[in-house]
C-alpha positions as CSV (number, residue, x, y, z in Angstrom):
1,M,64.0,-1.9,32.8
2,Q,62.2,-1.2,29.6
3,N,63.0,2.0,27.5
4,P,59.9,4.0,27.8
5,A,60.2,5.3,24.4
6,A,60.4,1.6,22.6
7,P,57.0,0.1,21.1
8,I,55.8,-2.6,23.0
9,T,55.2,-6.1,21.3
10,L,54.0,-9.2,23.2
11,Q,56.9,-11.6,23.8
12,P,58.1,-14.4,25.8
13,G,58.3,-13.5,29.6
14,D,55.1,-11.7,29.5
15,T,52.0,-12.2,31.4
16,L,48.6,-10.6,31.8
17,I,47.6,-9.9,35.3
18,I,43.9,-9.1,35.4
19,V,42.9,-7.5,39.0
20,D,39.8,-8.3,40.6
21,V,37.5,-8.3,37.7
22,Q,34.4,-9.4,40.1
23,N,30.8,-8.9,40.3
24,D,30.8,-6.9,43.6
25,F,33.2,-4.4,41.8
26,L,31.0,-4.1,38.8
27,P,27.8,-1.7,38.1
28,G,25.2,-3.2,40.4
29,G,27.7,-4.7,42.6
30,S,27.9,-4.0,46.5
31,L,31.1,-2.1,46.0
32,A,30.8,-1.1,42.2
33,V,33.6,0.8,40.6
34,P,32.2,3.4,38.0
35,R,32.0,1.8,34.5
36,G,33.9,-1.0,35.7
37,D,32.5,-3.1,33.3
38,E,34.4,-1.4,30.5
39,V,37.5,-3.1,31.4
40,V,36.1,-6.6,30.2
41,A,36.0,-6.1,26.3
42,P,39.8,-4.8,26.0
43,L,41.0,-7.5,28.7
44,N,39.4,-10.2,26.5
45,A,40.8,-9.4,23.5
46,L,44.2,-9.2,25.2
47,I,43.3,-12.6,26.8
48,E,42.7,-14.1,23.1
49,R,46.1,-12.5,21.9
50,C,48.2,-14.1,25.1
51,T,46.6,-17.6,25.0
52,T,47.2,-17.7,21.1
53,R,51.0,-17.2,21.9
54,H,50.9,-19.3,25.0
55,L,51.5,-16.5,27.3
56,P,50.3,-17.1,30.8
57,V,47.2,-15.4,32.1
58,V,46.6,-14.4,35.8
59,A,43.6,-13.3,37.7
60,T,43.5,-11.9,41.2
61,R,40.5,-12.2,43.3
62,D,39.3,-10.7,46.7
63,W,38.2,-14.0,48.7
64,H,36.9,-12.4,51.8
65,P,35.8,-14.3,55.1
66,P,32.5,-12.9,55.8
67,E,33.9,-10.8,59.0
68,H,36.8,-9.5,57.1
69,C,38.4,-6.3,58.5
70,S,38.0,-4.2,55.7
71,F,34.1,-4.2,56.2
72,R,32.6,-1.3,57.9
73,E,31.1,-3.4,60.3
74,R,34.4,-4.4,61.7
75,G,35.7,-0.9,61.4
76,G,37.2,-1.0,57.6
77,P,36.3,1.5,54.9
78,W,34.1,-0.8,52.5
79,P,30.7,-2.3,52.5
80,P,30.8,-6.0,52.6
81,H,32.1,-7.4,49.4
82,C,33.6,-10.4,47.5
83,I,32.8,-12.6,50.2
84,A,34.4,-16.1,49.3
85,G,31.9,-18.5,47.3
86,T,29.4,-16.0,47.0
87,P,28.0,-14.6,43.6
88,G,29.5,-11.2,44.3
89,A,33.0,-12.9,44.6
90,A,32.7,-14.6,41.3
91,F,34.6,-13.4,38.3
92,A,32.4,-11.1,35.7
93,P,30.5,-13.7,33.5
94,T,31.6,-11.9,30.6
95,L,35.3,-12.3,31.5
96,A,36.7,-15.0,28.9
97,L,39.4,-16.5,31.3
98,P,40.9,-19.4,30.0
99,A,40.9,-22.6,31.5
100,S,44.8,-22.5,31.9
101,A,44.5,-19.2,33.8
102,T,46.1,-18.9,37.3
103,I,43.7,-17.8,40.1
104,V,45.2,-16.0,42.8
105,S,42.8,-15.5,45.8
106,K,44.0,-12.6,48.2
107,A,42.7,-11.0,51.4
108,V,41.6,-14.3,52.4
109,T,41.8,-14.1,56.3
110,T,39.6,-12.0,58.8
111,A,42.3,-9.8,60.2
112,L,44.7,-9.1,57.4
113,D,43.5,-7.0,54.2
114,A,45.4,-7.1,51.0
115,Y,44.9,-4.8,47.9
116,S,48.1,-6.1,45.9
117,G,47.9,-9.2,44.3
118,F,51.3,-9.8,45.8
119,G,49.9,-9.2,49.3
120,G,50.1,-12.7,51.3
121,T,50.1,-14.8,48.2
122,D,52.5,-17.0,46.2
123,L,52.0,-14.9,43.0
124,H,55.8,-13.7,42.9
125,D,56.9,-17.5,43.1
126,R,54.7,-18.5,40.2
127,L,56.0,-15.8,38.2
128,Q,59.5,-16.5,38.8
129,A,58.8,-20.3,38.1
130,A,57.1,-19.5,34.6
131,G,60.2,-17.2,33.8
132,V,58.2,-14.1,33.8
133,R,60.0,-10.9,33.2
134,R,57.0,-8.3,32.1
135,L,53.6,-7.9,33.9
136,L,50.6,-6.4,31.6
137,V,48.0,-5.3,34.3
138,G,44.6,-4.4,34.1
139,G,41.4,-4.5,36.1
140,L,40.0,-3.1,39.2
141,A,40.3,-0.5,40.8
142,T,43.2,1.8,39.5
143,D,43.4,3.5,42.9
144,Y,43.6,0.6,44.8
145,C,44.3,-2.9,43.9
146,V,45.8,-2.2,40.7
147,L,47.8,0.7,41.9
148,N,49.4,-1.6,44.9
149,T,49.7,-4.8,42.3
150,V,51.8,-2.6,40.1
151,R,53.8,-1.2,43.1
152,D,54.7,-4.4,44.3
153,G,55.3,-6.0,40.9
154,L,58.0,-3.0,40.3
155,A,59.5,-3.5,43.7
156,H,59.9,-7.2,42.8
157,G,61.9,-6.1,39.8
158,Y,59.3,-6.9,36.9
159,D,58.9,-4.5,34.1
160,V,55.3,-3.3,34.3
161,V,53.0,-2.1,31.5
162,L,49.5,-0.5,32.7
163,L,46.7,-1.2,30.3
164,T,45.0,2.4,30.4
165,D,42.0,1.4,28.6
166,A,41.5,-1.7,30.9
167,I,41.3,0.0,34.1
168,R,38.8,2.1,36.1
169,A,39.0,4.0,39.6
170,V,36.7,4.3,42.6
171,D,37.8,7.9,43.0
172,V,36.6,8.2,46.4
173,T,38.2,11.4,46.2
174,P,37.8,12.9,42.7
175,G,40.8,12.7,40.9
176,D,42.3,9.6,42.8
177,G,42.5,7.7,39.7
178,Q,44.6,10.0,37.9
179,R,46.7,10.4,40.7
180,A,47.2,6.5,41.1
181,I,48.2,6.5,37.3
182,D,50.9,9.2,38.0
183,E,52.3,7.3,40.8
184,M,52.6,4.1,38.9
185,T,54.5,5.8,35.7
186,R,56.7,7.8,38.3
187,L,57.5,4.6,39.8
188,G,58.4,2.9,36.5
189,A,55.4,1.4,34.9
190,R,54.7,2.3,31.4
191,A,51.0,3.1,30.7
192,I,49.8,2.3,27.2
193,A,46.3,1.3,25.7
194,S,46.3,-2.7,25.2
195,A,45.4,-2.1,21.5
196,A,48.6,-0.2,21.3
197,I,50.7,-3.3,22.1
198,G,52.0,-5.1,19.0
199,D,52.1,-8.8,17.8
200,P,55.7,-10.2,17.1
201,A,56.5,-10.4,13.7
């Protein structure tokens, strides 16, 4: 595991994981995360730094069928959102994903939900094949899909860096976002702003 006191620099074995930066989770979307659009600028800066150093970039997305179990009409907690192939499911137009980015679709079957990018996907296999050891995680929302992706990443044995300037919370209950951050750090993630991550000498 990483030393929580050591400075962080980009290095081989790092991968940027961008969680669900999709139109329906941005202001004006059907399940908008407050200030969710604010994650794009720091993520874009880190995308550029990673691609310059040939470090992989992964973007997860909800890719729901129209009758997905998470929708209120089906007894779930959420309004319909991120229905596969619709504009709401598209990545934010200002998110500068490189052509080389790996896209991971989750919650793609009607009866199963998945908050984690690892849930029912081949993400772990892809990361293992690429020799990834550390995940730099940002995106939406702190208290749901980011939290669960970080939990699973740690459970799979990766070092995890939580990008504090590139996450925003739903906060269904006030304080959910901070509680999620506290849990992620308790489990072993290191919380740091992306701008504080150094470049290799």
